[in-house]
Phi, psi and omega in degrees: 000171178249171181288341184271355183289122184279156178249359181203141183207157172295305181227133173257120182256122183265106181112130183247022177285202183303315182287315183294316175299315179301316181297315174304313177306305188288328175294315177299314180304323179287357179089009180276159175274114183227142176235127177252129178251118184235122182302312187275172175248135179280151352283150177214154188280158174205138174296118186189152175286346180072000180278133177252120177279174179299328176295318181289320174308312181304314182294321176296318178292330174301325184272014178073030183252014182302316181288328179294334180281333192301329179290351190257173192286122178258140183231158184271333185173206188244136171258113179268132176233144181172149176054031177081008181234167176215145180227125173268113189240109180292154180298137180289154182289148185204145181289339185245317190268151180287170181255029175216164173226181177228156168249118183223125176305137178303327181298327180278316182297309187295320179295320185294319182286324179297310182290337175290323175291325176301310178300333179284345180123356176287146172272120183251114178259097179273150178072023182241129177256133174278103188288320181194151179288155170262118184248127178233106184050048171087354181247142177288122188239013184139207181206149170282119182240143184220125174271147184305121181080006178255184177264143184297142179228135179276126167251109178277146184215149174286323175221160183233138173249115181266113187216040185258031166086192195294330183254015177353084179292323180289329179292321182293324180295338178258006172098015176283149180209161180260137177291103188294340179283346182266153186285156171223174182227172172223146182223151174218144178201159169206186185244144172234148174281137186200150175284351181265025190293347189248015183304135184286000181239140162275149185237137176236129183263123179265000182226057176297139181235152175274185186300335181270001180086008179279137177292139180238150176288154184109202178202164171252152177230154172220112183245114177288127186272337180082002181243021181100002183229166168231149177262122180236133184205173173220146177241141180235153177254145178292348182286349183279136184308319185256031184306315186285351182264354186281125172274102188290333175296314176292329177291321177292321178302319181295313179297319179294328170294325183295327188254003190304310181296313184300317195257001171064043177250158170264090188311324183278001184231070174292162174296319187213165174299143180291146169238151185226165180207156172260139194236101170290142186232168170062029182067034191281352181259136181195174000295149182266002179205144171235188180296336181223019181216156175227149179244128185232163172061218183297337183290336173264005184072019183285060179236141185278115177296349177287325190219356184077006180299136177223331187299318186289321177291328177296314178299314189288319178293323173306312184288325173295317180295319178298322178294316179296316178294322174305311182293323179290324177290320182292323185262358184055041180229100184292342177297340178300333183300336180286355174281337185300314174308322184288332182289318180296318182294319178298318187282316189237351188308301186295310188298318177295325182290320172302312185289329175296317177295320173301321183291331181284326183293309188282000175288350174273101185313315186298316179291316175305318182293325180289319180294322181291324180296318181296311186301312185291349175263010182215103179299315182299318178295317179297326182292319172299319179296321180297311178309314178289316181286333173269012175054048179247032180293146186258135177269337184273353172206155188247086179275180176305327181291315181297318187289316179302313175303314178301319179295323178292318181298324178297313185297323186292336178296343175276357179247080190295339182254011184284000000 
């Protein structure tokens, strides 16, 4: 440990990724003593598409990082491909969110957000692992923290934020679990050099095929990074009957060969070995609050099942949690923490439920092909779909997308366990 390692703090945040760093930032801005414990040392790689949607850009701007995003590749919207067709769809106009996104490698993005939290007043402990929670009479009171090669030290806290990612070891130590009936995903990606690295569109393939030409559930992506490379990956859903037997490395290889000519890549020469990860989705992990702790971001399964997005929900849940903890600390009332699950349900409950059912539907390849065929023949329909799937629905006016989503939300209320 270092001489600067605190032994007591108002809030101890386990994990310094998108959710943890954002929570640390907002808590520090509220004037609280907050310590972030991050096992890795920045900059570090993370399996991700690297694409920031308008929702994520808005949250980063709210954290004062608009200027920090400017050097990175800005893009206009989504190019959807499928059934031999492609549609370029601009991000829809919205009264809150911008109409553009960025592509930023996670090694750069996560370092930027973590350093921003530190600049706001949070203590950032890199290369430190939260080995185990400190439990006192059934309440979480901090964590035992250890730096590699160092001695373990107890950091006591009034409250703990669990933000250690999709496989949340710390969360499981507190009793969190995933609802196994709900879908989850897996993703794999790497980078290729290409002269098309500054393309103004991110691309999503709706008809990914394996080496034998068989359609697979999920999607392929190509995100231009603007630094001479593109991030290419594939994502699969657990709702596919043969999900566990799919070799994602081979699937990525097949997809890279499919797009090689168009994107001017050498498919057999990626920049680095592909990395993969498992993704709990749709708020599938809980409980999300205890008497003295909150669970946020990927650790809470806060990933959109429609498209696998997680960064924006990490930032959003972090801010909600920080606001709740600010009230609890200011009022000296820990019962305030129990509002947090209700806030999540109010914000995402119906939406995630619709998305989970959608994930189950597209797990059937025949149905997925038919939906893709219909969608790719209608720009108007795909513009509605983009607004729904990116969660860019407007509250100030009710267009076709908003009406379609409202009808779906009413229907899913009849499926209580979906």
